[in-house]
LUMDREN-983133 format. One line per 4 residues: their letters; for each residue x, z, y of N, C-alpha, C. Coordinates in pm, whole numbers, plus 50000, padded with zeros to 5 digits. Example, Ala and Ser with C-alpha at 12.3 -4.5 7.8 and 13.67 -1.06 7.14 Angstrom:
BEGIN
AS> 51319 50780 49431 51230 50780 49550 51320 50780 49670 | 51285 50708 49775 51367 50714 49894 51290 50787 50003
***
This chain:
BEGIN
QAQL> 05144 10923 96658 05178 10804 96732 05174 10683 96641 | 05161 10567 96702 05153 10443 96626 05241 10338 96689 | 05291 10251 96605 05363 10134 96652 05286 10011 96609 | 05262 09923 96703 05191 09798 96677 05285 09684 96708
VESG> 05298 09593 96613 05390 09480 96628 05315 09351 96602 | 05305 09268 96706 05238 09139 96694 05335 09032 96647 | 05279 08932 96582 05358 08817 96540 05266 08695 96531 | 05326 08578 96524 05249 08456 96503 05229 08369 96625
GGLV> 05276 08414 96740 05261 08332 96859 05352 08210 96855 | 05332 08122 96951 05417 08003 96957 05363 07900 97053 | 05425 07783 97048 05387 07670 97132 05313 07568 97046 | 05190 07538 97085 05110 07442 97010 05043 07345 97108
QAGD> 04983 07241 97052 04909 07146 97134 04760 07182 97133 | 04693 07133 97236 04549 07155 97243 04481 07103 97115 | 04389 07185 97063 04321 07150 96940 04382 07211 96815 | 04504 07259 96827 04572 07319 96713 04521 07460 96686
SLRL> 04574 07518 96579 04537 07654 96540 04660 07742 96531 | 04639 07872 96550 04741 07973 96530 04675 08096 96470 | 04753 08170 96393 04704 08297 96340 04799 08407 96384 | 04747 08498 96463 04825 08613 96505 04803 08728 96409
ACAA> 04905 08809 96393 04895 08928 96311 04949 09046 96389 | 04896 09162 96361 04942 09284 96426 04955 09391 96316 | 05077 09430 96291 05103 09530 96188 05117 09667 96252 | 05045 09762 96198 05045 09897 96252 05121 09991 96160
SGRT> 05192 10084 96218 05264 10184 96141 05274 10312 96221 | 05311 10417 96152 05326 10547 96218 05305 10657 96116 | 05388 10756 96122 05387 10861 96020 05253 10931 96011 | 05188 10948 96127 05061 11019 96127 04945 10928 96166
FTFS> 04970 10799 96165 04869 10703 96210 04791 10652 96090 | 04659 10671 96093 04573 10623 95986 04500 10498 96036 | 04544 10384 95989 04492 10257 96040 04341 10247 96023 | 04290 10289 95911 04148 10274 95883 04061 10365 95968
SHAM> 04120 10454 96043 04046 10541 96135 04049 10489 96278 | 04101 10369 96294 04116 10313 96429 04048 10178 96440 | 03970 10163 96546 03923 10030 96583 04039 09955 96645 | 04037 09824 96630 04147 09741 96681 04093 09632 96772
GWFR> 04173 09596 96868 04132 09491 96960 04246 09398 96992 | 04209 09279 97038 04306 09183 97091 04270 09158 97237 | 04374 09158 97319 04361 09129 97461 04465 09023 97496 | 04449 08961 97611 04548 08863 97654 04566 08870 97805
QAPG> 04682 08827 97848 04712 08826 97991 04789 08699 98024 | 04727 08619 98109 04790 08496 98155 04868 08526 98284 | 04966 08444 98318 05045 08469 98440 04956 08477 98563 | 04975 08582 98641 04900 08599 98764 04758 08647 98747
KERE> 04721 08678 98623 04584 08724 98598 04585 08863 98535 | 04471 08928 98539 04458 09058 98477 04442 09044 98326 | 04476 09150 98257 04457 09151 98112 04308 09143 98082 | 04272 09060 97984 04131 09044 97953 04105 09062 97804
FVAA> 03985 09105 97775 03941 09127 97637 03926 08993 97564 | 03966 08994 97437 03949 08875 97353 03855 08905 97236 | 03888 09008 97159 03808 09041 97041 03837 09184 96998 | 03740 09243 96930 03758 09379 96878 03686 09391 96745
ISMS> 03736 09482 96662 03679 09501 96529 03675 09651 96499 | 03566 09693 96437 03549 09835 96407 03640 09878 96293 | 03639 10007 96265 03728 10063 96163 03712 09995 96029 | 03588 09971 95990 03561 09911 95859 03555 09760 95864
GGRI> 03550 09705 95983 03534 09561 95999 03389 09518 96006 | 03298 09613 96003 03157 09580 96002 03101 09538 96137 | 03168 09576 96243 03124 09536 96378 03236 09460 96447 | 03200 09348 96503 03298 09260 96567 03243 09215 96701
YYAD> 03331 09206 96799 03292 09164 96934 03390 09055 96980 | 03337 08960 97054 03420 08853 97109 03389 08831 97256 | 03490 08789 97329 03467 08739 97463 03395 08605 97453 | 03311 08577 97549 03236 08451 97546 03330 08330 97542
SVKG> 03444 08343 97604 03537 08230 97615 03599 08190 97481 | 03595 08279 97384 03658 08249 97255 03558 08246 97140 | 03434 08281 97167 03333 08287 97063 03317 08151 96997 | 03318 08150 96865 03307 08025 96791 03439 07958 96762
RFTI> 03546 08002 96828 03679 07944 96806 03776 08044 96743 | 03763 08170 96781 03854 08275 96733 03780 08364 96633 | 03857 08416 96538 03802 08509 96440 03897 08627 96424 | 03845 08746 96444 03923 08867 96423 03890 08923 96285
SRDN> 03991 08975 96218 03970 09036 96087 04075 09144 96067 | 04057 09223 95965 04155 09328 95938 04166 09351 95788 | 04282 09397 95748 04308 09434 95609 04359 09577 95611 | 04274 09670 95577 04312 09811 95584 04413 09850 95476
TKNT> 04427 09767 95374 04528 09796 95272 04667 09756 95320 | 04671 09669 95420 04800 09623 95473 04825 09674 95615 | 04733 09755 95667 04746 09809 95803 04768 09696 95904 | 04691 09590 95890 04713 09472 95973 04580 09417 96024
VYLQ> 04581 09375 96149 04467 09306 96209 04512 09166 96245 | 04421 09071 96229 04453 08930 96251 04364 08870 96360 | 04414 08764 96420 04334 08684 96510 04358 08539 96476 | 04260 08477 96413 04267 08335 96381 04215 08258 96502
MNSL> 04297 08171 96557 04260 08098 96677 04256 07949 96645 | 04139 07891 96655 04120 07749 96628 04082 07677 96757 | 04096 07547 96754 04058 07463 96869 04115 07518 96999 | 04243 07546 96996 04306 07608 97112 04303 07516 97234
KPED> 04291 07579 97349 04284 07507 97476 04399 07554 97567 | 04439 07474 97662 04545 07518 97754 04512 07650 97823 | 04385 07674 97849 04346 07799 97914 04358 07921 97823 | 04390 07900 97697 04417 08012 97607 04561 08060 97619
TAVY> 04641 07989 97695 04781 08028 97714 04790 08165 97777 | 04862 08256 97711 04874 08393 97758 04965 08470 97664 | 04998 08590 97705 05058 08686 97613 04943 08763 97548 | 04944 08765 97416 04838 08830 97341 04887 08966 97291
YCAG> 04804 09067 97315 04836 09204 97278 04733 09257 97179 | 04779 09331 97082 04683 09405 97000 04684 09550 97047 | 04574 09615 97023 04556 09753 97068 04471 09829 96968 | 04489 09960 96966 04413 10043 96874 04360 10168 96943
RRMT> 04248 10215 96893 04191 10340 96942 04115 10404 96828 | 04107 10535 96832 04034 10605 96727 03885 10575 96737 | 03824 10565 96624 03679 10554 96610 03626 10418 96656 | 03537 10416 96754 03457 10297 96780 03532 10187 96855
ATMS> 03494 10064 96827 03550 09950 96897 03488 09939 97035 | 03566 09891 97129 03520 09873 97265 03589 09752 97326 | 03530 09698 97430 03587 09582 97497 03671 09621 97619 | 03680 09749 97647 03752 09796 97764 03896 09832 97727
SQEY> 03990 09764 97793 04130 09790 97764 04170 09934 97797 | 04103 09995 97892 04137 10130 97934 04109 10234 97827 | 04030 10197 97730 03991 10293 97625 04080 10284 97501 | 04179 10199 97504 04270 10188 97390 04394 10273 97414
DYWG> 04437 10338 97308 04548 10432 97318 04682 10373 97280 | 04681 10276 97192 04806 10220 97140 04810 10070 97168 | 04928 10024 97206 04945 09884 97241 05074 09828 97180 | 05066 09702 97141 05187 09632 97100 05256 09573 97221
QGTQ> 05369 09509 97197 05447 09451 97307 05404 09309 97340 | 05321 09251 97258 05267 09119 97289 05341 09005 97224 | 05269 08895 97208 05328 08773 97156 05277 08656 97240 | 05367 08567 97276 05333 08457 97366 05265 08344 97290
VTVS> 05154 08299 97345 05085 08180 97295 05080 08079 97408 | 05134 07961 97383 05135 07856 97483 05069 07732 97425 | 04967 07682 97495 04894 07566 97448 04915 07453 97548 | 04975 07345 97502 05001 07233 97590 04887 07131 97580
S> 04866 07061 97689 04755 06963 97692 04800 06828 97645
***
């Protein structure tokens, strides 16, 4: 089993930046054997894919809505995945979740086995 804990959310203005972090732990959880993803859910909307990164970090995927503004990265020595969010827009307001799954990265939330509890990001106009 794994525990994922997100941090770094907050209230910012449009155009600002935030860096989210997701720390993974677990007695039998090997971070470097898991692809990681970020998803978000705005009020009244379904959870949507934001970004995903492969086990080694060699493959990265982004939703079109964040491409060019957000950067996902990971540090396997710290068991942590990051989401750097620049040029934030009010429509980025949501609860952001990190997720993990063994082996390959995917954009489908249904294929992730482990989830954090989320961190709120609010972007004011």
